[in-house]
C-alpha positions in Angstrom: -0.1 -0.1 0.3 1.6 3.0 -0.8 1.7 6.2 1.5 -1.0 9.2 1.0 1.1 12.2 0.0 1.2 14.7 3.2 1.8 19.0 2.9 4.9 20.3 4.3 4.3 24.2 5.0 7.7 26.3 4.8 6.9 28.5 7.3 10.4 29.3 9.2 11.1 32.1 7.0 10.3 35.3 9.5 9.5 38.0 6.6 12.3 40.1 6.4 10.5 42.2 4.0 7.2 42.5 5.4 8.1 43.2 8.7 7.3 40.2 11.4 5.4 37.5 11.2 3.6 38.0 8.0 2.7 34.2 8.0 0.1 34.8 10.7 -2.0 38.0 9.5 -5.4 37.7 9.3 -6.6 38.1 5.7 -10.4 36.6 6.1 -13.3 37.8 8.8 -12.7 35.6 11.3 -8.8 35.5 12.0 -8.0 33.3 9.3 -4.8 33.9 7.5 -3.3 32.9 3.7 -2.1 29.3 5.6 -5.6 29.0 6.3 -7.1 28.6 2.9 -4.0 26.6 1.6 -4.9 23.9 4.1 -8.5 24.4 3.5 -7.9 23.5 -0.6 -5.2 20.9 0.3 -7.0 19.4 2.5 -9.9 19.0 -0.3 -7.9 17.9 -2.4 -7.1 14.9 -0.1 -4.3 15.8 2.1 -5.0 14.3 5.8 -1.3 15.7 7.3 0.4 19.0 7.1 3.6 19.3 8.2 5.2 22.8 9.4 8.7 23.8 9.1 9.1 26.7 11.7 11.5 28.0 13.9 11.7 26.4 17.4 11.8 30.5 18.9 7.9 31.0 16.9 6.7 27.9 17.7 4.6 29.2 20.6 3.4 32.1 18.3 2.9 29.8 15.9 0.8 27.1 17.8 -1.5 29.7 19.3 -2.2 31.6 15.7 -2.8 28.8 13.5 -1.3 25.1 14.6 -3.6 24.7 17.4 -6.9 25.4 15.4 -5.7 23.6 12.5 -5.3 20.4 14.4 -8.7 20.2 15.1 -9.3 19.6 11.5 -6.5 17.6 10.1 -3.3 15.7 11.4 -1.1 18.5 12.3 2.7 17.5 12.6 5.8 20.3 13.2 9.7 20.3 12.2 12.3 22.7 12.8 14.8 24.2 10.7 17.4 25.3 13.3 21.0 27.0 11.8 22.3 24.4 13.9 21.3 21.6 12.1 24.1 20.8 10.5 26.6 17.9 9.5 28.8 16.1 12.5 32.3 18.0 11.9 30.4 21.6 10.7 29.3 24.7 12.8 28.1 27.6 12.4 30.0 30.3 10.5 30.1 33.0 13.2 27.9 36.2 12.6 25.6 33.7 10.5 21.7 34.1 11.5 20.1 33.1 8.6 18.7 29.9 7.9 20.1 27.5 5.3 17.7 28.0 2.3 14.8 26.1 1.6 16.1 22.5 0.6 17.9 22.6 4.4 14.2 23.7 5.9 12.4 20.1 3.8 15.7 17.9 5.4 14.2 19.4 9.0 11.3 17.4 8.0 12.7 14.1 7.7 12.2 12.4 10.3 8.5 12.9 9.8 7.9 12.6 5.9 8.4 9.1 4.7 6.5 8.8 1.7 4.9 11.5 -1.4 5.0 15.2 -0.5 4.1 18.6 -1.9 5.9 21.4 -0.6 4.3 25.2 -0.3 5.5 28.5 1.1 3.2 29.4 4.1 2.8 33.2 2.9 1.8 32.3 -0.7 -2.2 31.7 -1.6 -2.0 29.2 -4.5 -5.7 28.7 -5.3 -8.0 25.1 -5.0 -6.2 23.9 -8.3 -2.7 23.8 -7.7 -3.1 21.7 -4.6 -5.5 19.2 -6.6 -3.1 18.3 -9.5 0.2 17.7 -7.1 -2.3 15.2 -4.9 -3.4 13.5 -7.9 0.2 13.3 -9.5 1.6 12.5 -6.2 -0.9 9.5 -5.6 -0.2 7.8 -9.0 3.2 8.1 -9.9 5.3 6.8 -7.5 9.2 6.7 -8.5 10.8 4.6 -11.3 13.7 2.0 -10.5 15.6 3.9 -12.4 14.3 8.0 -11.9 12.8 10.1 -9.1 9.2 11.2 -10.2 8.8 14.5 -9.2 6.2 17.5 -10.1 6.0 21.5 -9.6 2.7 23.3 -10.5 3.6 26.1 -12.5 1.8 29.3 -13.0 1.9 32.3 -15.6 4.0 35.0 -14.3 1.2 37.9 -14.6 -0.7 36.0 -12.3 2.0 36.3 -10.1 3.0 39.7 -10.2 2.2 42.4 -7.0 1.8 46.1 -7.9 4.2 47.1 -4.8 7.4 45.5 -5.7 9.9 43.0 -6.7 9.4 39.8 -6.5 11.5 36.4 -7.0 10.1 34.0 -9.3 11.7 30.6 -10.8 11.1 31.0 -14.8 10.5 27.8 -16.3 11.5 26.0 -19.1 10.0 22.7 -20.3 10.4 20.1 -22.8 7.5 19.4 -25.7 5.9 16.7 -23.1 5.8 19.4 -20.0 9.0 17.8 -18.3 10.8 20.3 -16.3 14.3 21.3 -18.6 15.1 23.5 -15.7 14.4 26.3 -13.1 16.3 30.2 -13.4 16.2 32.1 -10.6 14.8 36.0 -10.8 15.3 37.3 -8.1 14.2 40.9 -8.9 10.8 40.6 -11.5 8.0 43.1 -11.5 5.4 44.1 -13.4 5.4 45.7 -16.7 2.3 46.7 -18.2 0.4 43.1 -19.4 4.2 42.0 -19.1 7.1 41.9 -16.7 10.6 42.8 -16.7 13.9 41.6 -14.3 17.1 42.8 -13.6 20.4 41.1 -12.2 21.7 44.3 -11.1 19.6 45.6 -8.5 17.4 47.7 -10.5 20.2 49.6 -13.0 19.4 47.8 -16.0 15.7 45.8 -16.9 15.4 42.7 -19.7 11.8 42.2 -20.9 9.7 38.7 -19.7 7.0 37.7 -21.3 3.8 38.0 -19.0 3.4 34.1 -20.1 6.5 32.5 -18.8 5.7 29.5 -16.5 7.0 29.8 -13.3 7.5 28.3 -10.1 6.3 29.4 -6.7 7.8 26.9 -4.4 4.5 24.6 -5.4 6.3 21.2 -5.4 5.7 17.6 -5.5 8.7 15.4 -4.3 9.5 12.0 -3.1 11.4 11.0 0.4 14.4 10.3 -2.0 14.4 14.3 -2.4 15.2 14.4 1.3 17.7 11.7 0.9 19.2 13.2 -2.0 19.3 16.8 -0.2 21.1 14.9 2.9 23.7 14.0 0.9 24.5 17.0 -0.8 24.6 19.5 1.9 27.8 18.5 2.9 29.5 19.6 -0.1 27.0 22.8 -0.5 28.8 23.9 3.1 32.4 23.5 2.3 31.6 26.0 -0.9 29.7 28.4 1.3 31.3 28.4 4.3 34.1 29.2 2.6 32.7 31.8 -0.1 29.5 33.1 1.2 29.2 31.8 5.0 26.6 34.5 6.0 24.0 34.6 3.3 24.9 31.1 1.3 21.7 29.3 0.9 21.0 25.6 -0.1 18.0 26.1 -2.4 15.4 23.6 -3.5 15.9 24.2 -6.8 19.3 23.8 -7.3 18.5 20.2 -5.8 16.3 19.6 -8.2 18.4 21.2 -11.2 21.5 18.6 -9.9 19.0 15.7 -10.1 17.9 16.5 -13.2 21.6 16.7 -15.1 22.7 14.1 -13.2 19.2 12.6 -14.9 18.5 10.7 -11.8 15.1 12.8 -11.7 12.1 13.9 -13.8 10.0 16.8 -13.1 6.4 16.4 -14.5 5.4 20.5 -14.5 1.4 20.4 -14.3 -0.6 23.8 -14.3 -2.7 26.2 -12.4 -5.0 28.9 -14.0 -5.3 30.4 -10.3 -4.3 33.8 -9.6 -1.4 34.0 -6.9 -2.0 36.3 -4.1 0.5 37.1 -1.4 1.8 39.8 1.3 5.7 40.0 0.3 5.0 43.9 0.6 2.4 45.7 3.7 0.5 47.2 0.9 -0.2 44.1 -0.5 -2.2 42.9 2.4 -5.5 45.2 1.7 -5.3 43.4 -1.9 -5.2 40.0 -0.5 -8.2 40.7 1.8 -10.0 42.2 -1.1 -9.2 39.1 -2.9 -10.3 36.6 -0.1 -13.5 38.6 0.3 -14.7 38.3 -3.9 -13.6 34.5 -3.6 -15.7 33.7 -0.2 -18.5 36.1 -1.8 -18.6 34.1 -5.0 -19.0 30.4 -2.8 -15.5 29.2 -2.9 -14.7 29.3 0.1 -17.2 29.7 3.4 -17.0 32.7 5.2 -16.1 31.7 8.8 -13.9 28.4 7.1 -13.5 25.7 10.2 -16.6 26.4 11.8 
């Protein structure tokens, strides 16, 4: 009997650009946060267990704001991303406070995830379609003997932009069968009319990019193999980072995916969602998210009080 997919929510980031714990800013009428809507959509898609990856120091706040409430409607588990979670023989570089990145966040769940899982960010609204397609894919596509079977949900770039500044997005290239060729991280993309533009030099120069480009919002479908590969590759990342960028270097989930693709050890099916992303990257984004949730509630997509 294959294991049912679980949902892993990366919630360890403290929301530096937004200021404070943006994951627990209410956007619904009854104190619901963005994560409530993600869990509602995930539950509707078939997920029965959620693993929150958080930091120990926000555990109490997080449980009061969301964890305890959700544990009444879904099986809630916790994993802790700590900067000190390093392989034997390694220590935190002096002055390092930043977490080690998204692949390290997934590694933090290695003792609570033993089958297929989907990954999402805590502070992004993905819409119901993404959870449905990723749950169905994970349920039906176990690893092959010679190839890991992963997936990601792609969104059109224009449906993932904010009016209030730049965002970071992974721009995807795929083959004719919708398998991923590569993801290129663009850390500074902003809206430009109906399309967008990105900068590689902090805004001094810009390159246009089509609003139809397919981008990743970190909604991945992975198997336990990913965690084992990340654990195995972490020391090599640390060796390089500690010598070159000890305070800021991050072990990113797409970097591990890229290595596995290049080594032909994995393939990643690019699924599609036509839903519009909403998120609170900047303080000015919050009223827009509140309005969008109100509209979706009025249209019947969500009950006003999600968990009543």
